[in-house]
C-alpha positions in Angstrom: 29.7 -17.8 -18.2 30.2 -14.0 -18.4 29.3 -13.2 -14.8 28.0 -14.9 -11.7 27.6 -12.7 -8.5 25.1 -12.3 -5.7 22.9 -9.3 -5.5 22.3 -7.4 -2.3 19.6 -9.9 -1.2 22.1 -12.7 -1.6 20.4 -14.0 -4.8 22.8 -15.3 -7.5 22.7 -13.3 -10.7 24.1 -15.4 -13.6 24.8 -13.9 -17.1 26.0 -16.0 -20.0 27.1 -13.0 -21.9 27.4 -9.2 -21.7 23.9 -7.8 -21.3 22.8 -5.7 -24.3 19.2 -4.9 -23.3 19.0 -3.5 -19.8 15.9 -2.3 -18.0 16.2 -0.1 -14.9 13.3 0.3 -12.5 15.4 2.5 -10.0 15.8 6.1 -11.0 19.1 6.7 -9.2 20.6 3.5 -10.6 19.4 4.5 -14.1 21.5 7.7 -13.8 24.4 5.5 -12.6 24.1 3.2 -15.7 24.3 6.3 -18.0 27.4 7.5 -16.1 28.9 4.1 -16.6 28.6 4.7 -20.3 25.7 2.3 -20.9 23.0 4.5 -22.5 23.1 2.5 -25.7 22.3 -0.7 -23.9 19.6 0.8 -21.7 16.2 0.0 -23.3 13.7 0.6 -20.6 13.2 3.0 -17.6 10.5 4.3 -15.3 8.7 7.6 -15.6 10.7 8.8 -12.6 14.0 8.3 -14.3 14.4 12.0 -14.8 18.2 12.1 -14.9 19.9 12.8 -17.2 17.4 15.3 -18.7 15.5 14.0 -21.7 16.3 10.3 -21.1 12.6 9.3 -20.8 12.0 10.8 -24.3 14.6 8.4 -25.8 13.8 5.2 -23.9 10.7 3.0 -23.5 8.9 4.0 -20.3 7.6 0.8 -18.6 5.6 2.4 -15.8 6.6 3.6 -12.4 8.6 2.1 -9.5 5.5 0.6 -7.8 3.4 -0.2 -10.8 4.8 -1.4 -14.1 3.2 -2.3 -17.5 4.2 -5.9 -17.8 3.6 -6.1 -21.5 6.1 -3.3 -22.2 8.8 -5.2 -20.3 8.0 -8.4 -22.2 8.2 -6.5 -25.5 11.6 -5.2 -24.7 13.1 -8.7 -24.2 15.6 -7.6 -21.6 18.6 -9.6 -20.7 19.2 -7.8 -17.3 16.7 -5.9 -15.1 17.7 -3.6 -12.2 15.4 -3.4 -9.2 15.6 -2.2 -5.6 14.1 -3.9 -2.5 12.6 -0.7 -1.2 11.6 1.1 -4.3 10.0 -1.8 -6.1 7.4 -4.3 -4.8 8.1 -8.0 -4.2 5.5 -8.7 -7.0 7.5 -6.6 -9.5 10.7 -8.3 -8.6 9.1 -11.7 -8.9 7.7 -10.9 -12.3 11.0 -9.5 -13.6 12.9 -12.5 -12.2 10.8 -14.7 -14.5 11.7 -12.6 -17.5 15.4 -12.0 -17.1 18.2 -12.1 -14.5 17.2 -9.4 -12.0 19.6 -7.7 -9.8 18.0 -6.3 -6.6 19.9 -3.7 -4.6 19.3 -3.1 -0.9 20.9 0.1 0.3 20.9 1.7 3.8 24.4 3.0 3.9 27.1 4.6 1.7 29.1 1.5 1.9 26.3 -0.6 0.5 25.8 2.0 -2.3 29.5 1.6 -3.3 29.1 -2.1 -3.2 26.1 -1.8 -5.6 28.1 0.4 -8.0 30.8 -2.3 -8.0 28.2 -5.0 -8.7 26.7 -3.2 -11.6 30.1 -2.5 -13.0 30.8 -6.2 -12.9 27.4 -7.2 -14.4 27.6 -4.8 -17.3 31.3 -5.1 -18.2 32.1 -1.6 -16.9 34.0 -2.4 -13.8 36.9 -0.1 -14.5 34.6 2.9 -14.8 32.7 1.7 -11.7 36.0 1.4 -9.7 36.9 5.0 -10.8 33.5 6.3 -9.7 33.8 4.5 -6.4 37.2 6.1 -5.7 35.9 9.5 -6.6 32.8 9.2 -4.4 34.9 7.9 -1.5 37.4 10.7 -1.8 34.6 13.2 -2.0 33.1 12.0 1.3 36.5 12.1 3.0 36.5 15.8 2.4 33.3 16.2 4.4 34.3 18.0 7.6 32.6 17.7 11.0 30.2 20.5 11.8 31.3 23.3 14.1 28.2 22.8 16.2 26.2 19.6 17.1 22.8 20.0 15.6 19.7 17.8 15.9 17.8 17.6 12.6 14.4 16.1 11.8 14.0 15.0 8.2 10.5 14.8 6.7 9.8 12.9 3.5 6.0 13.0 3.4 2.9 15.0 4.4 -0.6 13.7 5.3 0.6 12.0 7.3 4.0 13.5 8.1 6.6 10.9 7.8 10.3 11.1 8.9 13.3 8.8 8.6 14.8 6.7 11.4 17.5 4.2 11.7 18.1 1.7 8.9 17.6 4.2 6.1 20.1 5.7 3.6 19.0 9.2 4.5 19.8 8.5 8.2 23.3 7.5 7.1 23.7 10.7 5.1 22.5 12.8 8.1 25.1 11.1 10.3 27.9 11.4 7.8 27.1 15.2 7.7 27.5 15.3 11.5 23.8 15.8 12.3 22.0 14.0 15.1 18.9 12.5 13.7 16.0 13.6 15.9 14.1 10.5 14.9 17.0 8.1 15.6 14.8 6.3 18.1 12.6 5.1 15.3 13.3 2.6 12.6 12.6 3.1 8.9 9.9 5.7 8.1 7.8 6.6 11.2 4.6 8.7 11.0 4.8 11.8 13.3 2.2 14.4 14.2 3.2 17.9 15.2 3.1 17.1 18.9 5.5 14.1 18.4 7.8 16.4 16.3 7.9 19.0 19.1 8.7 16.3 21.7 11.8 15.3 19.6 13.1 18.9 20.1 14.8 19.3 16.7 17.0 22.3 16.1 16.3 22.0 12.4 13.6 20.5 10.3 14.5 19.5 6.8 11.6 19.2 4.4 12.6 17.0 1.4 11.9 18.0 -2.2 11.0 14.3 -2.8 9.2 12.0 -2.6 6.8 14.6 -1.3 7.6 18.0 -3.0 7.6 20.3 0.1 7.6 24.0 -0.6 7.9 27.3 1.3 4.1 27.1 1.9 4.7 23.9 3.9 7.3 25.6 6.0 4.8 28.3 6.8 2.2 25.7 7.8 4.6 23.8 10.0 5.9 27.0 11.7 2.3 28.0 12.5 1.6 24.4 13.8 4.6 24.6 16.1 3.7 28.0 17.4 0.1 27.2 18.1 0.6 23.6 19.5 0.2 23.2 23.3 3.6 23.8 25.0 5.6 20.8 26.2 6.7 23.0 29.1 4.2 24.7 31.5 6.4 27.8 31.7 8.2 28.1 28.3 6.7 28.2 24.9 7.7 25.6 22.3 11.1 26.0 20.8 10.7 26.8 17.1 13.4 25.1 15.0 14.8 26.3 11.7 12.9 25.0 8.7 14.5 24.3 5.3 13.5 22.7 2.1 16.3 20.4 1.1 17.3 18.5 -2.1 15.9 15.0 -1.6 17.9 13.6 -4.5 21.2 14.5 -2.8 20.1 12.8 0.4 18.6 9.7 -1.1 19.9 9.0 -4.6 22.6 6.3 -4.1 24.2 6.2 -7.5 26.6 8.5 -9.3 24.8 11.5 -7.9 26.7 10.8 -4.6 29.6 12.7 -6.2 27.6 15.9 -5.5 26.3 14.9 -2.0 29.2 15.8 0.3 29.5 19.4 -0.8 25.7 19.8 -0.4 25.8 18.3 3.1 28.6 20.6 4.0 26.6 23.6 3.0 23.8 22.6 5.3 26.0 22.4 8.4 25.5 25.2 11.0 28.4 27.4 11.8 29.2 29.2 15.1 28.9 32.5 13.3 25.4 31.7 12.1 22.2 31.9 14.1 20.4 30.1 11.2 21.5 28.1 8.2 
């Protein structure tokens, strides 16, 4: 047997030989596979696998992360499929599991992301490249300095309804590693928040993610107005208006090789004593 390891759900993944026809249904892990030197063995991706540029023009697109075209996966005759517990549905994982060995990642922390990279290196025969990548990512995060000021940040991922990130999420782990206090740390996973609830959390910064919802400067203007016109939480003082910033969602939530770029980006977001704003 070539490889026999548990995935991050504890399911054993057994491969009789080196996989030559891999399908990835997880965009960040698709990019990881490419950076591990596996482009020639990657046969299927989702339409959201946008990195590296042009990849979806060269590979068979089998659908999205939540809805796949089953016939396309069957036609590709994969010998390894990569899924994620959060990004793909249980039905998709079940279908894939009946087609080929299916590795399911489950990532809420940097440490789990590094474990996943090691696993994929083992499964694909690229463990030396994976180990090198892990060392480089780990070293990069060690350079991340603590902020000069404590700052409470609220991170928004969706609109209509507004949704944030709480404990038990990878984005929360990135916020904490950057030295921010997560304004929504009292919630778990992805809570829905109206403007009144946001104001009660008293964030000093509101980060509007570029994905999955593509927030823009117009959304910042809308939220600022909503904060300004909402009933005050204090009978004497007006609502405190936080700083609003559109941030790169990929650098907060992609847990593959893109993590090499994350620490420098997180550092750039930290407030400094000399700054009144970001």
